C-alpha positions in Angstrom: 0.0 0.0 0.0 2.4 2.7 -1.1 1.2 6.2 -1.1 1.8 9.9 -1.2 1.1 12.6 1.3 1.1 16.4 0.5 1.2 18.9 3.3 2.2 22.5 4.0 4.7 22.7 6.9 6.6 25.6 8.4 10.2 25.5 7.1 12.5 23.8 9.7 9.7 23.5 12.2 7.7 20.4 11.2 6.6 18.2 14.1 4.7 15.0 14.6 1.5 16.8 15.3 -1.0 18.0 12.7 -1.0 18.2 9.8 1.9 15.7 9.3 1.4 13.2 12.2 -2.2 12.2 11.5 -1.4 11.7 7.8 1.7 9.6 8.5 0.3 7.7 11.6 -1.4 4.9 9.6 1.6 4.4 7.3 4.5 2.1 7.8 7.1 5.0 7.9 9.0 6.2 11.0 7.2 9.5 11.7 10.2 11.0 13.6 12.6 10.1 10.8 10.3 11.8 8.2 9.9 14.9 10.5 13.7 15.1 11.0 14.4 14.9 7.2 11.7 17.5 6.4 13.2 19.9 8.9 16.7 19.3 7.5 15.5 20.0 3.9 13.4 23.0 4.8 15.6 24.7 7.3 16.5 27.5 4.8 12.9 28.6 4.7 12.9 29.3 8.4 9.2 29.2 9.4 7.7 30.0 6.0 5.0 27.6 4.9 6.6 25.1 2.5 4.8 22.5 0.4 6.2 19.0 1.1 5.4 15.7 -0.6 6.2 12.5 1.1 6.2 9.3 -1.0 6.4 6.0 0.9 6.2 2.3 0.2 5.0 -0.8 2.1 8.4 -1.4 3.7 8.5 2.0 5.4 11.0 3.7 3.2 10.2 7.2 2.0 11.3 10.0 -0.2 10.6 13.7 0.5 10.2 16.4 -2.2 10.3 20.0 -1.0 8.5 22.6 -3.1 8.9 26.3 -3.3 6.7 28.3 -0.8 3.7 30.2 -2.2 4.6 33.6 -3.7 2.6 35.4 -1.0 4.6 33.7 1.7 7.9 34.7 0.1 6.7 38.3 -0.1 5.5 38.3 3.5 8.8 36.8 4.7 11.0 39.2 2.6 9.0 42.3 3.7 8.5 41.3 7.3 4.7 41.3 7.7 2.1 38.7 8.7 -1.1 39.5 6.8 -1.9 41.4 3.7 -4.0 44.5 3.6 -7.8 44.3 3.9 -8.0 47.1 1.3 -5.0 46.4 -0.9 -5.6 49.3 -3.3 -5.8 51.9 -0.5 -3.9 50.7 2.5 -0.4 49.3 2.1 1.3 47.0 4.5 4.9 47.0 3.2 7.3 48.2 0.6 9.8 46.1 -1.4 12.8 47.2 -3.4 13.3 46.1 -7.0 16.2 43.9 -5.8 13.8 42.1 -3.3 11.3 41.6 -6.0 14.1 40.1 -8.2 15.2 37.8 -5.3 11.6 36.5 -4.8 11.2 36.0 -8.6 14.4 34.0 -8.8 13.4 31.8 -5.8 10.0 31.2 -7.3 11.1 30.9 -11.0 10.8 27.0 -11.2 7.1 27.2 -10.3 6.2 30.2 -12.5 5.2 30.3 -16.1 7.6 33.1 -16.9 10.5 32.4 -19.2 12.9 35.0 -17.7 13.5 37.0 -14.6 11.7 40.2 -15.8 8.5 38.3 -16.4 8.8 36.3 -13.2 9.2 39.6 -11.4 5.9 40.8 -13.0 4.1 37.7 -11.7 5.5 38.5 -8.2 4.3 42.1 -8.6 0.8 40.8 -9.3 0.8 39.1 -5.9 2.0 42.4 -4.4 -1.1 44.1 -5.8 -3.3 41.6 -4.0 -1.4 41.9 -0.7 -1.2 45.7 -0.6 2.6 45.9 -1.0 4.2 48.8 -2.8 7.5 48.5 -4.7 10.1 51.3 -4.6 7.4 53.4 -2.8 4.8 53.2 -5.6 1.7 51.2 -6.3 2.6 47.8 -7.6 0.5 48.3 -10.8 2.4 51.5 -11.6 5.6 49.7 -11.0 4.6 46.9 -13.4 3.9 49.5 -16.1 7.4 50.9 -15.5 8.9 47.4 -15.8 7.0 46.9 -19.1 8.5 50.2 -20.3 11.9 48.9 -19.6 12.8 51.2 -16.7 14.2 48.4 -14.6 15.9 46.3 -17.3 19.3 47.1 -15.7 18.2 45.0 -12.7 15.7 42.5 -14.1 17.2 41.5 -17.4 20.2 39.2 -17.6 22.9 40.5 -19.7 
């Protein structure tokens, strides 16, 4: 009875409690070994919610695949806030630099549809709009228009 379990866990802080423990309990795997390996592989994400897939077989062996955290989590972690704005077009909760946007875009690139850093950054900026985050002190939509116009090509376009 091999199987797969998919959960979101805080990076480096997984434990045998929910959501992981109840999912792993009925399986033949050593729960503490799975938790220890997840924490080792997700330590770099330091508390940020990370998608993890655990594949196991009938003998109790397992493999862990760590995904990239959701874009919103990466933005919240980078900007240092807990929740987005309730009125994201009027009330802003944080401000990011173009370098921070680029860093998030590069982390998230494997999961995005964009084919280069500039377009990945535009996808990140779209999430900033929803969260009420400004970039370089301006509304994220205005920032995106400036990116489209090429104003940030020196930072976002690989030479």
